[in-house]
Chimera marker file (.cmm) of the C-alpha trace (Angstrom):
<marker_set name="trace">
<marker id="1" x="-114.169" y="-199.205" z="-190.164" r="1" g="1" b="0" radius="0.5"/>
<marker id="2" x="-112.253" y="-197.563" z="-187.325" r="1" g="1" b="0" radius="0.5"/>
<marker id="3" x="-110.077" y="-200.662" z="-187.023" r="1" g="1" b="0" radius="0.5"/>
<marker id="4" x="-109.250" y="-200.393" z="-190.728" r="1" g="1" b="0" radius="0.5"/>
<marker id="5" x="-108.192" y="-196.741" z="-190.253" r="1" g="1" b="0" radius="0.5"/>
<marker id="6" x="-106.117" y="-197.698" z="-187.227" r="1" g="1" b="0" radius="0.5"/>
<marker id="7" x="-104.325" y="-200.568" z="-188.973" r="1" g="1" b="0" radius="0.5"/>
<marker id="8" x="-103.727" y="-198.577" z="-192.158" r="1" g="1" b="0" radius="0.5"/>
<marker id="9" x="-102.260" y="-195.591" z="-190.348" r="1" g="1" b="0" radius="0.5"/>
<marker id="10" x="-100.187" y="-197.802" z="-188.073" r="1" g="1" b="0" radius="0.5"/>
<marker id="11" x="-98.706" y="-199.532" z="-191.129" r="1" g="1" b="0" radius="0.5"/>
<marker id="12" x="-98.030" y="-196.212" z="-192.864" r="1" g="1" b="0" radius="0.5"/>
<marker id="13" x="-96.129" y="-194.998" z="-189.791" r="1" g="1" b="0" radius="0.5"/>
<marker id="14" x="-93.972" y="-198.114" z="-189.850" r="1" g="1" b="0" radius="0.5"/>
<marker id="15" x="-93.157" y="-197.578" z="-193.535" r="1" g="1" b="0" radius="0.5"/>
<marker id="16" x="-92.344" y="-193.892" z="-192.993" r="1" g="1" b="0" radius="0.5"/>
<marker id="17" x="-89.981" y="-194.658" z="-190.139" r="1" g="1" b="0" radius="0.5"/>
<marker id="18" x="-88.316" y="-197.576" z="-191.916" r="1" g="1" b="0" radius="0.5"/>
<marker id="19" x="-89.030" y="-199.863" z="-188.984" r="1" g="1" b="0" radius="0.5"/>
<marker id="20" x="-91.368" y="-202.796" z="-188.830" r="1" g="1" b="0" radius="0.5"/>
<marker id="21" x="-94.520" y="-202.373" z="-186.785" r="1" g="1" b="0" radius="0.5"/>
<marker id="22" x="-93.282" y="-204.878" z="-184.196" r="1" g="1" b="0" radius="0.5"/>
<marker id="23" x="-90.359" y="-202.556" z="-183.442" r="1" g="1" b="0" radius="0.5"/>
<marker id="24" x="-92.677" y="-199.536" z="-183.217" r="1" g="1" b="0" radius="0.5"/>
<marker id="25" x="-94.832" y="-201.181" z="-180.589" r="1" g="1" b="0" radius="0.5"/>
<marker id="26" x="-92.098" y="-202.426" z="-178.317" r="1" g="1" b="0" radius="0.5"/>
<marker id="27" x="-93.522" y="-203.666" z="-175.029" r="1" g="1" b="0" radius="0.5"/>
<marker id="28" x="-90.451" y="-202.500" z="-173.115" r="1" g="1" b="0" radius="0.5"/>
<marker id="29" x="-90.973" y="-198.856" z="-174.002" r="1" g="1" b="0" radius="0.5"/>
<marker id="30" x="-94.337" y="-197.761" z="-172.605" r="1" g="1" b="0" radius="0.5"/>
<marker id="31" x="-93.924" y="-194.045" z="-173.339" r="1" g="1" b="0" radius="0.5"/>
<marker id="32" x="-92.858" y="-194.689" z="-176.915" r="1" g="1" b="0" radius="0.5"/>
<marker id="33" x="-96.000" y="-196.783" z="-177.334" r="1" g="1" b="0" radius="0.5"/>
<marker id="34" x="-98.168" y="-193.963" z="-175.987" r="1" g="1" b="0" radius="0.5"/>
<marker id="35" x="-96.492" y="-191.419" z="-178.251" r="1" g="1" b="0" radius="0.5"/>
<marker id="36" x="-97.011" y="-193.679" z="-181.277" r="1" g="1" b="0" radius="0.5"/>
<marker id="37" x="-100.625" y="-194.326" z="-180.272" r="1" g="1" b="0" radius="0.5"/>
<marker id="38" x="-101.233" y="-190.599" z="-179.866" r="1" g="1" b="0" radius="0.5"/>
<marker id="39" x="-99.895" y="-189.913" z="-183.383" r="1" g="1" b="0" radius="0.5"/>
<marker id="40" x="-102.148" y="-192.585" z="-184.859" r="1" g="1" b="0" radius="0.5"/>
<marker id="41" x="-105.247" y="-191.448" z="-182.953" r="1" g="1" b="0" radius="0.5"/>
<marker id="42" x="-104.631" y="-187.841" z="-183.993" r="1" g="1" b="0" radius="0.5"/>
<marker id="43" x="-104.454" y="-188.905" z="-187.643" r="1" g="1" b="0" radius="0.5"/>
<marker id="44" x="-107.729" y="-190.819" z="-187.339" r="1" g="1" b="0" radius="0.5"/>
<marker id="45" x="-109.309" y="-187.837" z="-185.600" r="1" g="1" b="0" radius="0.5"/>
<marker id="46" x="-108.104" y="-185.457" z="-188.329" r="1" g="1" b="0" radius="0.5"/>
<marker id="47" x="-109.510" y="-187.761" z="-191.023" r="1" g="1" b="0" radius="0.5"/>
<marker id="48" x="-112.915" y="-187.663" z="-189.338" r="1" g="1" b="0" radius="0.5"/>
<marker id="49" x="-112.758" y="-183.934" z="-188.687" r="1" g="1" b="0" radius="0.5"/>
<marker id="50" x="-111.779" y="-183.024" z="-192.258" r="1" g="1" b="0" radius="0.5"/>
<marker id="51" x="-114.005" y="-185.480" z="-194.114" r="1" g="1" b="0" radius="0.5"/>
<marker id="52" x="-115.994" y="-183.628" z="-196.764" r="1" g="1" b="0" radius="0.5"/>
<marker id="53" x="-119.089" y="-185.003" z="-198.505" r="1" g="1" b="0" radius="0.5"/>
<marker id="54" x="-118.618" y="-185.770" z="-202.168" r="1" g="1" b="0" radius="0.5"/>
<marker id="55" x="-119.879" y="-183.054" z="-204.565" r="1" g="1" b="0" radius="0.5"/>
<marker id="56" x="-120.714" y="-180.627" z="-201.747" r="1" g="1" b="0" radius="0.5"/>
<marker id="57" x="-118.981" y="-178.365" z="-199.276" r="1" g="1" b="0" radius="0.5"/>
<marker id="58" x="-120.576" y="-180.106" z="-196.311" r="1" g="1" b="0" radius="0.5"/>
<marker id="59" x="-118.401" y="-181.314" z="-193.454" r="1" g="1" b="0" radius="0.5"/>
<marker id="60" x="-120.463" y="-183.733" z="-191.302" r="1" g="1" b="0" radius="0.5"/>
<marker id="61" x="-118.106" y="-183.141" z="-188.375" r="1" g="1" b="0" radius="0.5"/>
<marker id="62" x="-119.484" y="-179.607" z="-187.980" r="1" g="1" b="0" radius="0.5"/>
<marker id="63" x="-122.639" y="-181.069" z="-186.457" r="1" g="1" b="0" radius="0.5"/>
<marker id="64" x="-120.582" y="-183.102" z="-183.983" r="1" g="1" b="0" radius="0.5"/>
<marker id="65" x="-118.098" y="-180.483" z="-182.817" r="1" g="1" b="0" radius="0.5"/>
<marker id="66" x="-119.995" y="-179.325" z="-179.753" r="1" g="1" b="0" radius="0.5"/>
<marker id="67" x="-122.927" y="-180.662" z="-177.747" r="1" g="1" b="0" radius="0.5"/>
<marker id="68" x="-125.913" y="-178.300" z="-177.588" r="1" g="1" b="0" radius="0.5"/>
<marker id="69" x="-126.127" y="-175.919" z="-174.660" r="1" g="1" b="0" radius="0.5"/>
<marker id="70" x="-127.986" y="-177.398" z="-171.719" r="1" g="1" b="0" radius="0.5"/>
<marker id="71" x="-129.891" y="-174.175" z="-171.143" r="1" g="1" b="0" radius="0.5"/>
<marker id="72" x="-131.097" y="-174.037" z="-174.755" r="1" g="1" b="0" radius="0.5"/>
<marker id="73" x="-131.768" y="-177.756" z="-175.229" r="1" g="1" b="0" radius="0.5"/>
<marker id="74" x="-132.554" y="-179.386" z="-171.860" r="1" g="1" b="0" radius="0.5"/>
<marker id="75" x="-134.382" y="-182.299" z="-173.543" r="1" g="1" b="0" radius="0.5"/>
<marker id="76" x="-131.110" y="-183.374" z="-175.211" r="1" g="1" b="0" radius="0.5"/>
<marker id="77" x="-129.605" y="-184.074" z="-171.796" r="1" g="1" b="0" radius="0.5"/>
<marker id="78" x="-132.682" y="-186.013" z="-170.711" r="1" g="1" b="0" radius="0.5"/>
<marker id="79" x="-132.302" y="-188.298" z="-173.734" r="1" g="1" b="0" radius="0.5"/>
<marker id="80" x="-128.497" y="-188.430" z="-173.922" r="1" g="1" b="0" radius="0.5"/>
<marker id="81" x="-127.102" y="-189.564" z="-170.594" r="1" g="1" b="0" radius="0.5"/>
<marker id="82" x="-123.433" y="-189.475" z="-171.650" r="1" g="1" b="0" radius="0.5"/>
<marker id="83" x="-122.861" y="-186.512" z="-173.973" r="1" g="1" b="0" radius="0.5"/>
<marker id="84" x="-119.803" y="-186.679" z="-176.218" r="1" g="1" b="0" radius="0.5"/>
<marker id="85" x="-118.579" y="-184.306" z="-178.910" r="1" g="1" b="0" radius="0.5"/>
<marker id="86" x="-115.472" y="-183.832" z="-181.041" r="1" g="1" b="0" radius="0.5"/>
<marker id="87" x="-114.194" y="-181.074" z="-178.767" r="1" g="1" b="0" radius="0.5"/>
<marker id="88" x="-114.203" y="-183.450" z="-175.789" r="1" g="1" b="0" radius="0.5"/>
<marker id="89" x="-112.343" y="-186.074" z="-177.813" r="1" g="1" b="0" radius="0.5"/>
<marker id="90" x="-109.799" y="-183.479" z="-179.014" r="1" g="1" b="0" radius="0.5"/>
<marker id="91" x="-109.201" y="-182.383" z="-175.402" r="1" g="1" b="0" radius="0.5"/>
<marker id="92" x="-108.648" y="-185.990" z="-174.326" r="1" g="1" b="0" radius="0.5"/>
<marker id="93" x="-106.176" y="-186.460" z="-177.186" r="1" g="1" b="0" radius="0.5"/>
<marker id="94" x="-104.330" y="-183.261" z="-176.309" r="1" g="1" b="0" radius="0.5"/>
<marker id="95" x="-104.144" y="-184.267" z="-172.640" r="1" g="1" b="0" radius="0.5"/>
<marker id="96" x="-102.941" y="-187.790" z="-173.427" r="1" g="1" b="0" radius="0.5"/>
<marker id="97" x="-105.944" y="-189.434" z="-171.793" r="1" g="1" b="0" radius="0.5"/>
<marker id="98" x="-106.211" y="-192.293" z="-174.302" r="1" g="1" b="0" radius="0.5"/>
<marker id="99" x="-104.023" y="-195.162" z="-173.147" r="1" g="1" b="0" radius="0.5"/>
<marker id="100" x="-105.350" y="-197.569" z="-175.752" r="1" g="1" b="0" radius="0.5"/>
<marker id="101" x="-107.147" y="-197.531" z="-179.061" r="1" g="1" b="0" radius="0.5"/>
<marker id="102" x="-110.163" y="-199.137" z="-177.396" r="1" g="1" b="0" radius="0.5"/>
<marker id="103" x="-110.891" y="-196.092" z="-175.207" r="1" g="1" b="0" radius="0.5"/>
<marker id="104" x="-110.686" y="-193.798" z="-178.235" r="1" g="1" b="0" radius="0.5"/>
<marker id="105" x="-112.982" y="-196.105" z="-180.196" r="1" g="1" b="0" radius="0.5"/>
<marker id="106" x="-115.498" y="-196.194" z="-177.319" r="1" g="1" b="0" radius="0.5"/>
<marker id="107" x="-115.708" y="-192.401" z="-177.309" r="1" g="1" b="0" radius="0.5"/>
<marker id="108" x="-116.165" y="-192.249" z="-181.078" r="1" g="1" b="0" radius="0.5"/>
<marker id="109" x="-118.861" y="-194.905" z="-181.006" r="1" g="1" b="0" radius="0.5"/>
<marker id="110" x="-120.614" y="-193.040" z="-178.183" r="1" g="1" b="0" radius="0.5"/>
<marker id="111" x="-120.444" y="-189.846" z="-180.271" r="1" g="1" b="0" radius="0.5"/>
<marker id="112" x="-122.001" y="-191.625" z="-183.283" r="1" g="1" b="0" radius="0.5"/>
<marker id="113" x="-124.624" y="-193.366" z="-181.128" r="1" g="1" b="0" radius="0.5"/>
<marker id="114" x="-125.671" y="-190.043" z="-179.599" r="1" g="1" b="0" radius="0.5"/>
<marker id="115" x="-125.921" y="-188.480" z="-183.062" r="1" g="1" b="0" radius="0.5"/>
<marker id="116" x="-128.151" y="-191.318" z="-184.264" r="1" g="1" b="0" radius="0.5"/>
<marker id="117" x="-130.431" y="-191.079" z="-181.222" r="1" g="1" b="0" radius="0.5"/>
<marker id="118" x="-130.959" y="-187.358" z="-181.688" r="1" g="1" b="0" radius="0.5"/>
<link id1="1" id2="2" r="1" g="1" b="0" radius="0.2"/>
<link id1="2" id2="3" r="1" g="1" b="0" radius="0.2"/>
<link id1="3" id2="4" r="1" g="1" b="0" radius="0.2"/>
<link id1="4" id2="5" r="1" g="1" b="0" radius="0.2"/>
<link id1="5" id2="6" r="1" g="1" b="0" radius="0.2"/>
<link id1="6" id2="7" r="1" g="1" b="0" radius="0.2"/>
<link id1="7" id2="8" r="1" g="1" b="0" radius="0.2"/>
<link id1="8" id2="9" r="1" g="1" b="0" radius="0.2"/>
<link id1="9" id2="10" r="1" g="1" b="0" radius="0.2"/>
<link id1="10" id2="11" r="1" g="1" b="0" radius="0.2"/>
<link id1="11" id2="12" r="1" g="1" b="0" radius="0.2"/>
<link id1="12" id2="13" r="1" g="1" b="0" radius="0.2"/>
<link id1="13" id2="14" r="1" g="1" b="0" radius="0.2"/>
<link id1="14" id2="15" r="1" g="1" b="0" radius="0.2"/>
<link id1="15" id2="16" r="1" g="1" b="0" radius="0.2"/>
<link id1="16" id2="17" r="1" g="1" b="0" radius="0.2"/>
<link id1="17" id2="18" r="1" g="1" b="0" radius="0.2"/>
<link id1="18" id2="19" r="1" g="1" b="0" radius="0.2"/>
<link id1="19" id2="20" r="1" g="1" b="0" radius="0.2"/>
<link id1="20" id2="21" r="1" g="1" b="0" radius="0.2"/>
<link id1="21" id2="22" r="1" g="1" b="0" radius="0.2"/>
<link id1="22" id2="23" r="1" g="1" b="0" radius="0.2"/>
<link id1="23" id2="24" r="1" g="1" b="0" radius="0.2"/>
<link id1="24" id2="25" r="1" g="1" b="0" radius="0.2"/>
<link id1="25" id2="26" r="1" g="1" b="0" radius="0.2"/>
<link id1="26" id2="27" r="1" g="1" b="0" radius="0.2"/>
<link id1="27" id2="28" r="1" g="1" b="0" radius="0.2"/>
<link id1="28" id2="29" r="1" g="1" b="0" radius="0.2"/>
<link id1="29" id2="30" r="1" g="1" b="0" radius="0.2"/>
<link id1="30" id2="31" r="1" g="1" b="0" radius="0.2"/>
<link id1="31" id2="32" r="1" g="1" b="0" radius="0.2"/>
<link id1="32" id2="33" r="1" g="1" b="0" radius="0.2"/>
<link id1="33" id2="34" r="1" g="1" b="0" radius="0.2"/>
<link id1="34" id2="35" r="1" g="1" b="0" radius="0.2"/>
<link id1="35" id2="36" r="1" g="1" b="0" radius="0.2"/>
<link id1="36" id2="37" r="1" g="1" b="0" radius="0.2"/>
<link id1="37" id2="38" r="1" g="1" b="0" radius="0.2"/>
<link id1="38" id2="39" r="1" g="1" b="0" radius="0.2"/>
<link id1="39" id2="40" r="1" g="1" b="0" radius="0.2"/>
<link id1="40" id2="41" r="1" g="1" b="0" radius="0.2"/>
<link id1="41" id2="42" r="1" g="1" b="0" radius="0.2"/>
<link id1="42" id2="43" r="1" g="1" b="0" radius="0.2"/>
<link id1="43" id2="44" r="1" g="1" b="0" radius="0.2"/>
<link id1="44" id2="45" r="1" g="1" b="0" radius="0.2"/>
<link id1="45" id2="46" r="1" g="1" b="0" radius="0.2"/>
<link id1="46" id2="47" r="1" g="1" b="0" radius="0.2"/>
<link id1="47" id2="48" r="1" g="1" b="0" radius="0.2"/>
<link id1="48" id2="49" r="1" g="1" b="0" radius="0.2"/>
<link id1="49" id2="50" r="1" g="1" b="0" radius="0.2"/>
<link id1="50" id2="51" r="1" g="1" b="0" radius="0.2"/>
<link id1="51" id2="52" r="1" g="1" b="0" radius="0.2"/>
<link id1="52" id2="53" r="1" g="1" b="0" radius="0.2"/>
<link id1="53" id2="54" r="1" g="1" b="0" radius="0.2"/>
<link id1="54" id2="55" r="1" g="1" b="0" radius="0.2"/>
<link id1="55" id2="56" r="1" g="1" b="0" radius="0.2"/>
<link id1="56" id2="57" r="1" g="1" b="0" radius="0.2"/>
<link id1="57" id2="58" r="1" g="1" b="0" radius="0.2"/>
<link id1="58" id2="59" r="1" g="1" b="0" radius="0.2"/>
<link id1="59" id2="60" r="1" g="1" b="0" radius="0.2"/>
<link id1="60" id2="61" r="1" g="1" b="0" radius="0.2"/>
<link id1="61" id2="62" r="1" g="1" b="0" radius="0.2"/>
<link id1="62" id2="63" r="1" g="1" b="0" radius="0.2"/>
<link id1="63" id2="64" r="1" g="1" b="0" radius="0.2"/>
<link id1="64" id2="65" r="1" g="1" b="0" radius="0.2"/>
<link id1="65" id2="66" r="1" g="1" b="0" radius="0.2"/>
<link id1="66" id2="67" r="1" g="1" b="0" radius="0.2"/>
<link id1="67" id2="68" r="1" g="1" b="0" radius="0.2"/>
<link id1="68" id2="69" r="1" g="1" b="0" radius="0.2"/>
<link id1="69" id2="70" r="1" g="1" b="0" radius="0.2"/>
<link id1="70" id2="71" r="1" g="1" b="0" radius="0.2"/>
<link id1="71" id2="72" r="1" g="1" b="0" radius="0.2"/>
<link id1="72" id2="73" r="1" g="1" b="0" radius="0.2"/>
<link id1="73" id2="74" r="1" g="1" b="0" radius="0.2"/>
<link id1="74" id2="75" r="1" g="1" b="0" radius="0.2"/>
<link id1="75" id2="76" r="1" g="1" b="0" radius="0.2"/>
<link id1="76" id2="77" r="1" g="1" b="0" radius="0.2"/>
<link id1="77" id2="78" r="1" g="1" b="0" radius="0.2"/>
<link id1="78" id2="79" r="1" g="1" b="0" radius="0.2"/>
<link id1="79" id2="80" r="1" g="1" b="0" radius="0.2"/>
<link id1="80" id2="81" r="1" g="1" b="0" radius="0.2"/>
<link id1="81" id2="82" r="1" g="1" b="0" radius="0.2"/>
<link id1="82" id2="83" r="1" g="1" b="0" radius="0.2"/>
<link id1="83" id2="84" r="1" g="1" b="0" radius="0.2"/>
<link id1="84" id2="85" r="1" g="1" b="0" radius="0.2"/>
<link id1="85" id2="86" r="1" g="1" b="0" radius="0.2"/>
<link id1="86" id2="87" r="1" g="1" b="0" radius="0.2"/>
<link id1="87" id2="88" r="1" g="1" b="0" radius="0.2"/>
<link id1="88" id2="89" r="1" g="1" b="0" radius="0.2"/>
<link id1="89" id2="90" r="1" g="1" b="0" radius="0.2"/>
<link id1="90" id2="91" r="1" g="1" b="0" radius="0.2"/>
<link id1="91" id2="92" r="1" g="1" b="0" radius="0.2"/>
<link id1="92" id2="93" r="1" g="1" b="0" radius="0.2"/>
<link id1="93" id2="94" r="1" g="1" b="0" radius="0.2"/>
<link id1="94" id2="95" r="1" g="1" b="0" radius="0.2"/>
<link id1="95" id2="96" r="1" g="1" b="0" radius="0.2"/>
<link id1="96" id2="97" r="1" g="1" b="0" radius="0.2"/>
<link id1="97" id2="98" r="1" g="1" b="0" radius="0.2"/>
<link id1="98" id2="99" r="1" g="1" b="0" radius="0.2"/>
<link id1="99" id2="100" r="1" g="1" b="0" radius="0.2"/>
<link id1="100" id2="101" r="1" g="1" b="0" radius="0.2"/>
<link id1="101" id2="102" r="1" g="1" b="0" radius="0.2"/>
<link id1="102" id2="103" r="1" g="1" b="0" radius="0.2"/>
<link id1="103" id2="104" r="1" g="1" b="0" radius="0.2"/>
<link id1="104" id2="105" r="1" g="1" b="0" radius="0.2"/>
<link id1="105" id2="106" r="1" g="1" b="0" radius="0.2"/>
<link id1="106" id2="107" r="1" g="1" b="0" radius="0.2"/>
<link id1="107" id2="108" r="1" g="1" b="0" radius="0.2"/>
<link id1="108" id2="109" r="1" g="1" b="0" radius="0.2"/>
<link id1="109" id2="110" r="1" g="1" b="0" radius="0.2"/>
<link id1="110" id2="111" r="1" g="1" b="0" radius="0.2"/>
<link id1="111" id2="112" r="1" g="1" b="0" radius="0.2"/>
<link id1="112" id2="113" r="1" g="1" b="0" radius="0.2"/>
<link id1="113" id2="114" r="1" g="1" b="0" radius="0.2"/>
<link id1="114" id2="115" r="1" g="1" b="0" radius="0.2"/>
<link id1="115" id2="116" r="1" g="1" b="0" radius="0.2"/>
<link id1="116" id2="117" r="1" g="1" b="0" radius="0.2"/>
<link id1="117" id2="118" r="1" g="1" b="0" radius="0.2"/>
</marker_set>
């Protein structure tokens, strides 16, 4: 599903810019690639963050925004060895820490895995 989002948004960026996707991801321009990747990852993140359940005012992302406090929920940190929340992912996006889609996907999958476990 995440790959579908990634490919769809990447294609929409190429149509908006009037360039083909091969030109957008030019291997000779590393920083342009990172900037393009960052735009795409931010769009995917915003889609996840703003997703609203049909027929209700429930935003599932609210439950994933912040890990529980260690002092209040110590058992969570005994079960979840690598905590991940949407705030951590947002900070990594803002700091340009994702150098490929795969790292972003790994963090999202870890976030979902942790949510399923708890």
